[in-house]
C-alpha positions in Angstrom: -35.8 -53.0 -36.2 -33.9 -53.8 -33.0 -34.5 -51.4 -30.1 -31.2 -50.0 -28.8 -32.9 -48.3 -25.9 -35.6 -50.6 -24.5 -35.9 -49.1 -21.0 -37.6 -45.7 -20.4 -34.4 -44.2 -18.9 -32.3 -45.3 -21.8 -34.8 -43.9 -24.3 -35.0 -40.5 -22.5 -31.2 -40.4 -22.3 -30.9 -41.2 -26.1 -33.5 -38.6 -26.9 -31.5 -36.0 -25.0 -28.2 -37.0 -26.6 -29.7 -37.0 -30.1 -31.3 -33.6 -29.5 -27.9 -32.2 -28.6 -26.4 -33.6 -31.8 -29.3 -32.8 -34.2 -27.6 -29.6 -35.5 -25.3 -31.8 -37.5 -28.1 -34.0 -38.7 -30.1 -31.0 -39.9 -27.0 -29.5 -41.5 -25.7 -32.6 -43.2 -28.8 -34.6 -44.0 -31.7 -32.2 -44.2 -29.7 -29.3 -45.5 -31.5 -26.8 -43.3 -31.0 -25.3 -39.9 -32.8 -26.8 -36.9 -36.2 -25.1 -36.6 -36.2 -22.4 -33.9 -39.7 -23.4 -32.8 -40.1 -27.2 -32.5 -43.3 -28.7 -33.9 -44.8 -32.1 -33.5 -42.9 -33.4 -36.5 -39.6 -32.5 -34.9 -40.6 -34.1 -31.6 -41.6 -37.3 -33.5 -38.2 -37.3 -35.3 -36.4 -37.0 -31.9 -38.4 -40.0 -30.6 -37.8 -42.0 -33.8 -34.1 -41.4 -33.5 -34.0 -42.3 -29.9 -35.2 -45.8 -30.6 -31.9 -46.6 -32.3 -29.5 -43.9 -31.2 -26.5 -45.3 -29.3 
């Protein structure tokens, strides 16, 4: 897997951008609403997405 966001600032920015768009991901891919209370699994998903999110 190629890192799209190798620097810390790029990674944090990608995390923020993906978090803002994750409503669509949950609706279209997961088929459920975004959890109201984030758990560690959601935080891990955000970080996994930020590795490749452009």
